[in-house]
C-alpha positions as CSV (number, residue, x, y, z in Angstrom):
1,M,101.9,121.6,153.4
2,K,104.1,120.0,156.2
3,C,104.5,116.1,157.2
4,P,103.1,116.2,160.9
5,R,106.3,113.9,161.0
6,C,109.7,115.4,159.6
7,V,108.0,118.7,158.9
8,Q,109.1,119.1,156.1
9,V,107.3,120.6,152.8
10,I,105.5,117.7,151.0
11,H,102.3,118.2,147.8
12,R,98.6,117.4,149.8
13,G,98.4,114.4,147.2
14,A,101.3,112.9,148.1
15,G,100.1,109.1,149.1
16,L,103.1,109.1,151.3
17,C,105.9,111.5,152.9
18,P,109.1,111.3,150.3
19,H,111.4,112.7,153.4
20,C,110.6,109.5,156.1
21,G,108.4,107.6,155.2
22,F,105.1,109.0,156.7
23,G,101.3,108.1,155.8
24,I,98.5,107.7,157.5
25,A,98.6,104.1,157.1
26,E,101.1,104.0,159.6
27,M,98.3,105.9,162.0
28,D,95.6,104.4,161.3
29,A,97.5,100.8,161.9
30,R,97.6,102.6,165.7
31,H,94.1,104.3,166.1
32,G,92.3,102.4,163.4
33,K,91.5,103.9,159.9
34,D,87.3,103.8,161.3
35,N,85.0,106.8,161.3
36,V,85.6,108.2,164.7
37,S,82.1,109.9,165.9
38,L,82.9,113.2,167.0
39,R,80.9,116.1,167.9
40,R,82.7,119.7,167.2
41,L,83.2,120.0,171.1
42,A,84.3,116.0,171.8
43,D,86.1,116.8,175.6
44,V,87.2,113.6,176.2
45,A,89.6,114.3,179.1
46,G,87.0,116.4,181.1
47,L,89.0,119.6,180.9
48,M,85.4,122.3,181.2
49,R,82.8,122.2,183.3
50,S,79.0,122.1,182.2
51,R,78.9,126.9,181.7
52,E,82.3,126.4,180.6
53,R,81.5,124.3,177.7
54,G,78.4,125.8,176.6
55,K,81.2,128.8,176.3
56,V,83.1,127.1,173.7
57,Q,80.1,125.5,171.6
58,S,79.1,129.4,171.9
59,A,82.7,130.7,169.8
60,L,82.0,127.5,167.9
61,D,78.8,128.4,166.3
62,G,79.8,131.7,166.1
63,F,82.8,130.8,164.0
64,S,80.5,128.4,161.9
65,R,78.1,131.2,160.9
66,R,80.7,134.0,160.3
67,F,82.7,131.5,158.1
68,P,79.0,129.5,156.5
69,Q,81.5,127.2,154.9
70,L,83.7,126.3,157.7
71,F,84.6,124.6,161.1
72,F,86.0,124.5,164.1
73,A,86.0,121.4,166.3
74,V,88.8,121.2,169.7
75,Y,89.3,117.6,170.9
76,T,90.7,117.4,174.1
77,G,92.3,113.8,175.5
78,S,95.8,112.1,174.6
79,A,96.8,110.7,171.2
80,Q,96.5,106.9,173.1
81,G,98.2,104.5,170.5
82,G,101.0,106.0,170.0
83,G,102.8,109.1,167.5
84,N,103.1,112.5,168.5
85,L,99.5,114.9,169.5
86,R,99.9,116.2,165.8
87,Q,99.9,113.2,163.8
88,F,97.6,112.8,166.1
89,G,95.6,115.4,165.3
90,F,96.3,115.0,161.3
91,W,95.4,111.7,162.1
92,L,91.9,112.5,163.5
93,L,90.7,115.4,161.1
94,N,90.8,112.6,158.5
95,R,89.3,110.1,160.2
96,A,86.3,112.4,162.1
97,A,82.9,112.1,162.0
98,F,81.5,115.1,163.5
99,E,77.1,114.1,163.9
100,D,77.0,117.9,164.5
101,V,78.2,118.7,161.5
102,P,76.7,119.6,157.7
103,V,77.3,117.4,155.0
104,D,77.9,120.0,152.6
105,R,81.4,121.1,155.0
106,P,82.9,117.7,154.4
107,N,86.6,118.0,157.1
108,E,88.8,119.4,153.9
109,A,86.9,122.5,155.5
110,G,87.4,122.2,158.8
111,I,89.9,123.3,161.9
112,L,90.1,121.1,164.4
113,L,92.3,121.5,167.8
114,V,93.9,118.9,170.1
115,I,94.7,119.3,173.5
116,D,96.2,116.7,175.4
117,P,96.5,117.7,179.0
118,E,99.0,114.6,179.7
119,S,101.9,115.3,177.3
120,K,100.9,119.3,177.9
121,S,101.2,119.9,173.9
122,A,98.5,121.1,170.8
123,T,98.3,121.6,167.8
124,L,96.0,122.4,165.4
125,T,95.8,120.7,162.2
126,W,93.4,122.1,159.2
127,G,92.0,121.1,155.9
128,Y,92.9,121.2,152.4
129,H,90.6,123.9,151.3
130,L,92.0,126.2,153.9
131,D,96.2,126.3,152.8
132,P,95.4,129.0,150.3
133,F,94.4,131.2,153.6
134,L,96.6,130.1,156.3
135,T,101.0,129.2,157.3
136,E,101.9,127.9,160.2
137,E,103.3,130.7,161.4
138,D,99.0,132.1,161.6
139,T,98.6,128.9,163.6
140,F,101.8,129.7,165.7
141,V,100.1,133.4,166.6
142,C,96.9,131.7,167.4
143,L,98.1,129.0,169.9
144,S,100.3,131.5,171.5
145,R,97.1,133.7,172.4
146,A,96.1,130.3,174.5
147,H,98.8,129.4,175.3
148,A,98.4,131.5,179.1
149,Y,94.9,130.3,180.2
150,F,96.3,127.3,178.8
151,I,98.9,126.5,181.4
152,E,96.7,128.5,183.8
153,G,93.9,125.2,183.1
154,R,91.3,127.5,182.2
155,F,91.3,126.2,178.3
156,A,87.5,127.3,177.9
157,D,88.8,130.2,177.6
158,G,91.7,129.5,175.9
159,T,90.0,128.1,173.2
160,V,87.5,131.3,173.0
161,V,90.6,133.4,172.5
162,L,92.3,131.9,170.4
163,A,88.7,131.0,167.7
164,E,88.5,134.7,168.0
165,Q,92.1,134.9,167.0
166,L,91.6,132.4,164.2
167,G,88.2,134.7,163.4
168,K,90.6,137.8,162.2
169,I,93.2,136.1,160.5
170,L,91.0,134.9,158.5
171,R,88.7,137.5,157.2
172,K,92.2,139.3,157.2
173,R,92.5,136.8,154.9
174,A,88.9,137.1,153.3
175,A,89.3,140.7,151.9
176,Q,92.4,140.5,151.1
177,A,92.1,137.9,147.9
178,R,88.7,139.6,147.8
179,R,91.3,142.8,146.2
180,D,93.5,140.2,144.9
181,P,92.0,136.6,143.8
182,E,94.3,135.4,141.6
183,K,97.4,135.5,144.3
184,F,94.6,133.1,146.9
185,E,94.6,130.2,144.0
186,R,95.0,126.5,144.4
187,K,98.4,126.0,142.9
188,V,98.0,122.6,144.3
189,A,95.1,119.7,142.8
190,P,93.1,118.3,145.1
191,P,94.4,114.9,147.3
192,P,92.8,111.7,145.0
193,R,90.9,111.0,148.8
194,T,89.0,113.7,148.8
195,G,85.5,111.9,147.3
196,E,86.0,108.8,149.4
197,I,86.2,110.8,152.9
198,A,83.9,112.9,151.6
199,R,81.3,109.7,150.7
200,R,82.5,108.1,154.0
201,I,82.1,111.6,156.0
202,R,77.8,110.9,154.3
203,E,77.7,107.5,155.5
204,G,78.9,108.2,159.1
205,H,75.9,111.3,159.0
206,R,72.9,108.7,157.6
207,Q,73.0,106.0,160.1
208,M,73.9,108.6,163.0
209,P,70.5,110.6,163.3
210,V,78.3,112.7,162.2
211,K,99.5,121.5,158.5
212,S,99.7,121.3,161.3
213,T,101.0,123.8,164.2
214,E,102.5,122.3,167.6
215,V,102.7,124.8,171.1
216,I,104.1,122.9,174.3
217,P,102.7,124.6,177.3
């Protein structure tokens, strides 16, 4: 993966970036280390009307039907507490307990779109299960497709277009993986905290009836 701060390549299992020293503990100090209960669509900034939210929710449901082992989530709001949006997206995907995601889909299999209207930026972050299938170039293409819509304030339309483009890329990679499975085998071990993250997410569900690329509009 690439470090959310300095964008240098680092091992997924590294506790700290060896280049700049960034780690999730730094973001925990800014935003908190407790689980954040969210739904897949969390329009905290109020960028979408009710009908628009329904449109986005339908796109998220469609994504889950096409890729039942994954999930796609959207958060709108600013990265309050410090740190840029890339770092905030990394932290939120690690700390979110999505109440409308089945417990057998951990955050390591999630893709999170964060839109910050204050900084006029958006970022995509994905869990390590997707490392063999997505690149920063892929997510930049997805964000670029949504760019014009976001500039015009059509956040729902842009999100739907982005989800559709992401689905096309993943279907293409899935077909390639079937033809050449060895190429898509993961070459690195899971991060050491994977089991702990999964446990926290599942506990969040029981308590509730719960690489990154950036583009500037």
